[in-house]
C-alpha positions in Angstrom: 19.8 -4.5 37.4 21.1 -4.3 33.6 18.2 -4.7 30.7 19.1 -7.8 29.5 19.1 -9.1 33.5 15.2 -7.4 33.5 14.6 -9.1 30.1 15.5 -12.6 30.9 12.9 -12.4 33.6 10.0 -14.3 32.4 7.0 -12.5 35.0 8.5 -8.9 32.7 9.5 -10.7 29.5 6.1 -9.1 27.9 7.4 -5.8 28.8 10.7 -6.1 27.5 10.6 -5.9 23.8 10.5 -2.4 21.3 9.2 -0.2 23.5 12.4 -0.6 26.5 14.3 1.2 23.8 11.3 3.8 23.4 10.7 4.9 26.9 12.8 7.3 26.2 14.1 7.8 29.9 15.6 10.7 30.2 19.2 11.4 32.5 19.3 13.8 35.7 20.9 16.5 32.8 17.9 15.8 30.8 20.4 14.0 27.9 18.6 12.1 25.4 19.6 8.8 25.8 22.0 7.2 23.1 21.1 5.2 20.3 18.7 2.3 20.3 21.1 -0.9 19.8 18.5 -3.6 17.8 21.6 -6.8 18.2 19.5 -10.0 18.3 16.5 -8.5 17.2 14.5 -10.8 14.8 11.9 -10.4 12.1 9.7 -13.5 11.5 7.4 -13.1 8.2 4.6 -15.4 8.1 1.4 -15.3 5.8 -1.8 -16.5 7.4 -4.3 -18.8 5.3 -7.2 -18.6 7.7 -9.5 -16.4 9.8 -8.2 -18.3 12.8 -4.2 -17.2 11.9 -5.6 -13.8 11.3 -6.9 -13.7 14.7 -3.7 -15.0 16.1 -1.6 -12.6 14.8 -2.5 -9.7 17.1 -0.7 -7.8 20.0 -3.3 -8.9 22.6 -3.1 -12.6 21.3 0.5 -12.1 21.8 0.5 -10.7 25.2 -1.5 -13.3 26.2 1.0 -15.4 25.6 3.6 -13.5 27.2 5.5 -12.1 24.3 5.5 -8.5 22.8 5.9 -7.9 19.2 6.3 -5.1 16.7 4.1 -5.4 13.6 6.1 -4.0 10.5 3.2 -4.5 8.7 0.2 -5.4 10.6 -2.3 -8.9 10.0 -4.9 -7.3 6.6 -6.5 -10.6 6.5 -6.0 -14.1 4.4 -2.8 -14.2 2.4 -1.1 -10.9 2.9 2.3 -11.3 3.9 2.8 -9.9 8.2 6.6 -9.5 9.2 6.8 -8.9 12.9 9.8 -8.4 15.1 10.8 -9.8 17.8 14.1 -9.2 20.6 16.1 -11.9 20.9 15.3 -13.0 24.2 11.6 -13.9 23.3 12.5 -15.3 19.8 12.1 -19.1 20.5 8.5 -18.2 22.3 7.3 -16.5 19.4 8.4 -19.3 16.8 6.4 -21.9 19.5 3.5 -19.6 19.3 3.1 -19.4 15.3 3.8 -23.3 15.2 1.2 -24.0 17.5 -1.2 -21.4 16.2 -0.5 -23.9 12.2 1.0 -21.3 11.1 4.9 -21.6 8.9 6.8 -18.8 8.7 11.0 -17.5 7.8 13.2 -15.2 9.2 13.2 -12.9 7.3 15.8 -10.4 9.1 17.9 -12.9 11.7 19.9 -9.3 13.2 18.0 -6.0 12.9 21.1 -4.2 14.4 23.5 -5.4 11.2 20.7 -4.5 8.8 20.4 -1.3 10.6 24.3 -0.7 10.3 23.7 -1.7 6.4 21.7 0.4 5.2 22.7 3.4 7.3 24.9 5.6 5.5 28.4 7.3 6.4 27.6 11.0 8.1 29.6 12.9 5.7 27.0 10.7 2.7 23.5 11.5 4.8 24.1 15.1 5.6 25.9 15.9 1.8 23.7 18.6 -0.1 25.9 20.0 -2.4 26.8 16.6 -3.9 23.3 14.9 -3.2 23.1 11.1 -4.3 19.4 10.0 -4.7 20.9 6.7 -4.4 21.5 7.0 -0.8 19.5 7.9 2.4 19.7 11.4 3.5 19.6 13.2 7.0 16.2 16.1 7.4 19.1 18.7 7.8 20.7 17.6 3.9 17.1 17.3 2.6 16.1 20.7 3.5 19.0 22.0 2.4 18.6 19.9 -1.0 15.2 21.9 -0.8 16.5 25.3 -0.3 19.3 24.9 -2.8 16.6 23.5 -5.4 14.2 26.2 -5.0 17.2 29.2 -5.7 18.3 27.2 -8.6 15.4 25.7 -10.8 13.0 28.3 -12.6 10.5 25.2 -12.5 10.5 25.0 -8.5 10.0 26.9 -5.3 9.6 26.0 -2.0 7.0 25.5 0.5 6.7 25.8 3.9 3.9 23.2 5.8 4.8 24.5 8.9 6.5 24.0 12.3 7.1 20.5 14.4 6.6 19.8 18.0 10.3 20.7 18.4 10.3 23.2 16.2 11.6 22.0 12.4 10.1 23.7 10.1 9.3 21.4 6.9 9.5 22.2 3.7 8.7 20.7 0.4 8.8 21.9 -3.5 6.5 23.4 -5.5 6.3 22.2 -9.2 5.1 23.9 -11.7 6.1 23.1 -15.6 4.4 25.7 -17.8 6.0 28.5 -16.7 3.9 29.3 -13.6 0.1 29.0 -15.2 -2.4 28.4 -13.1 -2.4 24.4 -13.4 -4.8 22.3 -10.6 -2.7 20.6 -8.1 -1.2 17.3 -6.9 -0.2 17.4 -3.6 2.1 14.5 -2.4 2.8 13.8 1.8 6.6 11.6 2.3 7.4 10.1 5.1 5.0 10.9 8.2 5.9 7.6 9.6 9.2 8.3 10.3 11.1 4.6 9.6 10.2 4.4 6.2 13.0 5.9 5.1 12.8 4.7 1.0 9.8 7.2 1.2 11.3 10.3 1.3 14.0 9.0 -0.9 11.2 8.4 -3.8 9.9 11.1 -3.1 13.0 13.5 -4.1 14.1 11.3 -6.4 10.4 12.2 -8.2 10.8 16.1 -7.7 13.9 16.0 -9.2 13.3 13.9 -12.5 9.5 16.2 -12.3 12.2 19.6 -12.6 14.5 17.9 -15.3 11.7 16.8 -17.7 12.4 13.4 -17.2 9.0 12.7 -17.4 6.2 12.4 -19.6 3.6 15.5 -20.9 1.1 14.5 -18.7 3.5 15.9 -16.2 3.1 19.5 -16.9 -1.3 19.5 -16.7 -0.3 19.5 -13.0 1.7 21.6 -10.2 2.9 19.0 -8.0 3.4 20.3 -4.1 5.6 17.7 -2.6 6.7 17.6 1.0 9.6 14.7 1.3 9.1 14.3 5.3 6.5 15.1 6.9 7.0 14.1 10.3 10.7 15.9 10.8 11.0 15.2 14.5 10.2 11.2 13.9 12.6 11.2 10.8 15.1 13.6 12.3 15.1 10.3 15.9 15.6 7.3 13.3 18.6 9.3 13.0 20.1 10.3 16.1 18.2 8.0 18.9 16.0 4.8 17.4 16.2 3.8 14.0 12.7 2.3 14.5 10.7 4.9 15.5 7.4 5.5 13.7 5.2 8.5 15.0 5.5 11.7 16.1 7.9 13.1 19.1 5.1 14.6 20.9 4.1 13.2 25.2 0.4 13.9 26.1 1.3 12.7 29.5 0.1 9.1 29.1 1.9 7.9 25.5 5.0 8.9 23.7 4.5 9.5 20.1 1.5 9.9 18.0 0.5 7.9 14.9 0.0 11.0 12.3 -2.1 8.1 10.4 -4.3 8.0 12.8 -5.0 11.3 13.7 -7.0 13.4 11.8 -10.5 14.9 12.1 -12.6 12.1 10.5 -13.5 8.8 13.1 -11.2 9.7 15.0 -10.2 6.8 17.6 -13.1 4.7 16.1 -11.0 1.1 16.3 -10.2 -0.1 20.4 -6.6 -0.6 19.5 -6.0 3.1 18.7 -6.9 4.2 22.1 -3.8 2.4 23.2 -0.5 3.8 23.1 1.8 2.7 21.0 2.4 2.1 17.3 -1.5 3.0 16.3 -2.2 5.4 19.1 -4.3 7.9 17.5 -3.9 10.9 20.6 -6.1 12.1 22.6 -7.8 14.5 19.9 -7.8 14.9 16.6 -5.3 17.3 15.2 -3.2 16.5 18.5 -0.1 16.8 16.5 0.5 19.4 14.8 2.3 18.5 12.0 -1.0 16.9 10.7 -2.8 19.8 12.1 -0.2 21.7 9.5 -0.7 19.8 6.3 -4.9 19.8 6.5 -4.3 24.0 6.6 -1.9 23.8 3.9 -4.5 21.8 1.8 -7.3 24.5 3.0 -5.1 26.9 1.7 -4.7 25.9 -1.4 -8.6 25.0 -2.3 -9.1 29.1 0.0 -7.0 30.7 -2.9 -8.9 29.5 -5.6 -6.5 26.3 -6.6 -7.8 23.3 -7.8 -6.7 19.8 -5.2 -6.8 17.2 -7.9 -5.3 14.2 -6.0 -3.6 13.9 -2.6 -0.9 11.1 -2.1 0.7 9.8 1.6 3.5 8.0 0.5 4.4 4.7 3.4 6.5 1.5 2.9 6.2 -1.1 2.9 3.9 -3.9 1.2 3.6 -2.9 -2.5 -0.3 -1.4 -2.1 -1.9 1.4 -4.1 -4.9 2.4 -1.9 -8.1 4.7 -1.4 -11.2 5.6 1.0 -12.4 4.1 2.8 -10.3 3.4 6.0 -12.9 3.6 8.8 -15.8 1.5 6.5 -15.2 -1.0 4.2 -18.7 0.6 2.7 -17.6 2.0 -0.5 -17.2 6.0 -1.1 -19.7 7.5 -3.4 -16.3 7.9 -6.0 -15.6 4.6 -6.0 -15.9 3.8 -9.8 -13.3 6.9 -10.6 -10.7 5.9 -7.6 -10.5 2.6 -8.2 -10.0 3.2 -12.5 -7.5 5.6 -11.9 -5.8 3.7 -8.9 -6.1 0.8 -11.2 -4.4 2.3 -14.0 -1.1 3.7 -11.8 -1.0 0.4 -10.5 -1.0 -1.0 -14.6 2.3 2.0 -15.0 3.8 0.8 -12.3 4.4 -2.6 -12.8 4.9 -1.9 -16.4 8.2 -0.5 -15.1 10.0 -3.1 -13.3 7.3 -5.7 -12.9 6.9 -5.3 -9.4 3.1 -6.4 -8.3 1.0 -3.9 -6.1 -2.7 -4.7 -5.1 -5.4 -1.9 -5.3 -8.2 -1.7 -3.4 -10.3 0.5 -0.6 -7.8 0.6 2.5 -10.4 -1.2 4.4 -10.9 -4.4 2.2 -6.9 -4.4 1.0 -5.8 -4.3 4.8 -8.1 -3.5 7.5 -10.0 -0.6 8.9 -8.7 2.4 10.7 -9.9 5.4 11.6 -8.6 9.1 11.6 -6.6 8.4 8.3 -5.6 11.4 5.8 -6.7 9.8 2.8 -10.5 9.5 4.4 -10.1 13.6 5.6 -9.5 14.5 2.3 -11.7 12.8 0.5 -14.8 13.2 3.0 -13.9 16.7 4.3 -12.1 18.3 1.8 -13.7 16.9 -1.2 -10.4 15.7 -2.9 -11.7 12.9 -5.1 -8.3 10.8 -5.7 -6.7 10.3 -2.5 -4.3 7.6 -2.2 -2.3 5.6 0.5 0.4 3.9 -1.3 3.1 1.4 0.1 6.0 1.5 -2.0 8.2 -1.3 -2.0 8.7 -3.9 -0.6 6.3 -6.8 0.4 9.2 -7.5 3.8 12.2 -9.4 2.4 13.6 -6.4 3.7 10.9 -4.3 5.5 12.3 -0.6 6.5 15.9 -1.4 5.3 15.1 -1.3 1.1 18.6 -1.7 0.2 20.2 1.2 -1.2 20.2 0.2 -4.6 16.5 -0.2 -4.8 16.0 3.4 -4.0 15.6 4.4 -7.8 14.0 1.7 -8.9 11.6 2.5 -6.5 11.4 6.0 -7.5 11.1 5.0 -11.3 8.1 2.6 -10.6 6.3 5.1 -8.2 6.6 8.4 -10.5 5.4 6.1 -13.6 2.4 5.2 -11.4 1.8 8.8 -11.0 2.2 9.5 -14.0 -0.5 6.9 -14.9 -2.9 8.3 -12.6 -2.7 11.8 -13.9 -3.1 10.6 -17.4 -6.4 9.0 -15.7 -7.7 11.7 -14.0 -7.0 14.4 -17.1 -8.9 11.6 -19.3 -12.1 12.0 -17.3 -15.0 9.8 -15.1 -14.7 6.0 -15.4 -17.1 4.4 -17.2 -19.8 3.0 -16.0 -19.2 -0.5 -14.6 -21.3 -3.4 -15.2 -22.8 -5.5 -12.5 -20.6 -8.2 -11.1 -21.4 -11.8 -11.7 -23.8 -13.4 -8.9 -21.4 -15.3 -6.4 -20.9 -18.6 -5.5 -22.9 -18.7 -2.2 -20.5 -21.6 -1.7 -18.6 -18.2 -0.8 -20.7 -17.2 2.0 -19.6 -19.4 3.8 -15.7 -20.5 3.2 -13.4 -17.7 1.7 -11.5 -19.8 -0.3 -8.8 -18.0 -2.3 -11.0 -18.0 -5.7 -13.5 -16.2 -3.8 -11.4 -13.7 -2.7 -10.3 -13.6 -6.7 -13.2 -12.8 -7.2 -14.0 -10.9 -4.9 -16.7 -12.4 -3.2 -15.7 -12.6 0.3 -15.8 -9.0 0.6 -19.7 -8.7 0.0 
């Protein structure tokens, strides 16, 4: 029976979503299936206005309604945009479900396959290394070649090796020192760990290029920059060859295919129940089960053991326009909250001044949702790197994972400005004492209105 016929059966409808493309059943000769086709898939976007709306936006709630959903950004609370992808056969049911829950929604993308085709460059552009166009998206091989060529031709840059992936690819990056090789504190950028977020490797390449060519402020000279454009090489390659919407690593533990590399760090691993299920946020069978994750941790430890101070760590994602910091696994504030918030907000102010793009700032658990096993929680709690940030670049859902190539350079420009603002803040020293907040209106203890959220009272 064809997949279309199977998906038309109501009894199997909840299983006929994007996971059908991701099951990766191999043929008898062990060949990988052809490129997944998302014709007819639709992305709906809604903004929950009540806690009841938020509760309705969960995989469990949709499954109980017989609907398979792929959350492009998970519900983070009231007033946070949520983008969700549905197969064409379930769009009507999804719209009816949202309407019955009292939620307004819009169709952000009417045909996912068309968006894939419009934002995927031709093979000659994507694989070009000699005439590298920073305003285009590139394959892992082209990115790796650019790194090699740049390290060979620039006195300010050298190639770094993070390690081998599960499938044997070598993850590399650039070490950029603009002070003639003098010992400087390190700022480490990890990009592309979620493979379908194509703008993050692209933006990090632009940042690296501008650093190398001196197209930055003098504050950049005070640090040594370690930039890894594509941290999840296997997953990223898979998005080019087999499934553009693939997010996780490419490992299989016999129960689940793929692990969320940002739930696999050895810090409060698998604390959230939904992270133990196979899917986009699966935490893996054990901490550091994913070699790609463990390699980064070992690289950072190696820097520290060599006597270098890792001053800041940034895990760069897309999309939603957030600049966040620990903690993710709890809503409690860290001991370094004032300093992290001070420099995080300085970064956002500098970023927003470039193109006017608005970012939200705060701890992960308070800005979006609680998530365990994250990179920034680990590097802060375990490695003692105080300035640990998780970013979500453009946009807020209009294009989602298909950010037009025309926005790559602007996204990178504002990102770089944010990095410079953060770096300048770090150099300036600790944050000034924070005055005690004004008492909350008792009304906010009962009703979390927009005004209450603006004053921060709903989070206390």
